[in-house]
N, C-alpha and C positions, 0 to 999 in steps of 0.2 A: 255390518256394524249396527248394533242396537241403537235405539233412540237415546239411551242413557249414556252411551259412550261418546266421548269428545275426541275429535281428531287431534293428533299430536303434531303441533307445528314443527317445521324444520327450523332448528336453531343453529344459526351460523356460528362457526368457531370465532370467539372474540379475538380481535386484533389479528385477523388472518394474514395480513400483509406484514406483520411485525416479526422480526427474527427472534426466536426464543432459545435457540441452541447456541451455546457459547462457542463451540468449536466452529460452527458455520460462520458466525460473525467474525471470529478471529481469522479464519481462512480468507474471508472476503476482504478484511482490512489488510491482510498481508499481500494479497494480489493487488489491491488498490495501491499500496505503497510501492510495490515493485513494478507494477505495470503503468498506471496512469502517470505517476510521478516520474517514472523513468522516461516516458515519452516527453513529458514536460521539460525535464532536464535536457533531453536531446534537442528539443526545439530551441530553448533559450541559449544553451552554451554554443551550439553550432551557429545560431543566428548572430550572437555576439562576435564570434570568431570571423565569420565571413563578412559581416558588415564592417568590422574593424579593418580587415584587409582591403575591402572596397573603398573605405575612407582613405586608405593610403595609396589609392589609384592602382590597385592590383589588377592585372589582366584576368581574363576568364580562366586561363590555364592556372594562374596562381591561386585564384579563388577556388577552383576545383581541387587543386592539390592541398590547400590549407583545409578546405572543408572535409575532404576524405580523411586526412590525417586526424582532424579533430573528431570526426565520427568514429573512427576505429579506436583511437585512444580513449574517448569517452565511454563507448560501449563496453570495452574490455575493463576499464576502471570500474564502471558501475557493476558489471557482473562479478568481478573479483570482490568488490566491497560488499555486495549483497551476500555472496557465498560465505565470506568470513564472518559477517555479522550474524547471519542466520545459523551458521554452524556453531557459533559461540552460544547463541540462544538455545539451540537444540542440545548442546552439551550440558548446559545448566539444567535444562528440563530433565535430561536423562539422569543426571546426578541426584536431583531432588527425588525422582521416582525410585532410584536405587536405594536411597536412604529410607524412603517410606516402606519399601519392601522389607528391609532389614528390621525396621521397627515393628511391622505387622507380624513378622516371624518370631521376634523375641518377646514382645509384650502385647499380645493381641487384646487383653482385657483393658490395658491402659489406652490403647488406640481406640477401642470401642467407646470408652468413656470420653475421650477427646472428641470423637465424632459427635457424640451426644451433646457435648457442650457447644460445639459449633452450630448445631441445629437449634439449640436453646438460644444462642446469640442471635439467630435469625428470627426469633419470636415464637418458637414452639414451646409448649410446656414440657416439663421433664419427661413425663410418661410418653407423650407422643414422640418427642425427640429421640428417646431411647428406642422406641419401636421402629422408627424410621431408620435409625442407625443400625439396628440389628438386621433388618430386612435387606438394606443395601449392602451391608458387610457380607451377608450370606450370598447375595447375588454376585458381587465383585468388590471385594474389600479394597483393592488397590485403586480401582476407578472411583469408588466412593470418596476415599481420602484425597486422591489426586485432584478431583474436580472441586471438592468442597474446601479442602485445606490449602491446596496449591494453585487452584485455578488452571489445571492442566488436564487435557483429555489424553490419556495414554495412547489412544488409537489415532490421534490427529496431531502428532508432533510436526513442527514446522520442517519443511524440506528445503535444504540450502540449494540444491540443484534446480529445483523449480523456481526459486527466487532469482537465482543467477541467470537462468535462461530468459525469464520474464523481463528482467532488467536489460539484458543484452538486446533482445529483440525490440523492446519498447523504446530504448534509447536510439537504436538504429532507425526505426520507423520515424520517430520524432525528428531526428537529425536530417533525414532525407528531404524534408519539406523545405527548410531554409536553404539547403544546398542546391536543390533544383531551382528554387525561386531566384537565386542569385546568379546562376550560370546560364540559364536558358533565355531570359529576356535580353533585349538590347541593352547596351551599357548605359544609355540615357535614362532608362526607367528601372534598372535592376534594383536600386535601393528601395524605391517606393513599392515595387512589387513584393520584395522580400519583407518589408515592414508590414504591409497589409496581410500577406499570407501568414506571417508569424503571429500577428495580433489575432487573426481569426482562429489559428490553432490554439492559442492560449485561452481564448474564450471557450473553445470546445473542451480542452483539458480541465479548465476550472469547473465547467458545468458537469463533466463526468465525475470528477473527484467529489463534488458536492452531492450529486445524486447517488453515487455508489456508497458514500459514507453517510447518507441521510442527513446532510447538513444543509445550511442555507446556501443558495446558489450565488446570490449577489456578492457576498464577501469573498468567496473563493474565486470568482471570475475577476473581481477587482484586484485582488492580490496578484493573480497571474499576469494580468495586463500591465499593471504598474511595474511589477518586477521585471518583466520582459522588456518593457519600453525603456526602463532605466539602463538595463544591460546593453541594449543596442545603442542607446544614445551615448553612453560613456565610451564604449569600444569604438564607435564611429568617430567620436571626437578625438580619441587617442590616435586613431589611424590618420586623421586629417593633420594633426599636429606633427606626427612623425613624417608624413609626406612633405609638410611645409619646411621641416628642418633639414631636409636633404640638401 
């Protein structure tokens, strides 16, 4: 290197930890909804069920039966609901893409002008917007219109089976904690063990949902803990009242 040449410093990529691909973020949020929130539902619903049965002075076998029934019903319901919901979303995405394909085949010039207008609306001048639209159309016209006009990545459509299995497994894992916490300890401490275990799980679920969604941790944890506590308190009170009325 000559004395007149200056070394070129390594320039880090700006915002290297920040997601810039819309499909990646959408997939991450979909797994977050189906996974972490499924586990959270499993914890809260099963905890409410078994605590309510315990409030009614249920035996260990009754608690196990009620907990397993709730686990199975809840996990299947979550899986079916996710499958139906995501299938509907995927059908809507497919219909929008099919319409876009037809428009590109029938009126390519009008579609090019539409894409140009969309980039102008994002702040580009007309000449640059037109050049961008021309190049992207030449590369992949459907992808360009789908991502810019519809907010859809044709290669990353939501998968209903992935969402269904994620919800089923997450709910099952979440439900196992309060079920084991209520049936394994001695009867004298089973309620307190279950409450503490559930609150700890709710803190973890709230923390995970906030971190994966890049949101504030404290509000997410507080919502989880308050909601789960209310569910257990209400169902336990209902169980005690039912037991007293026998």
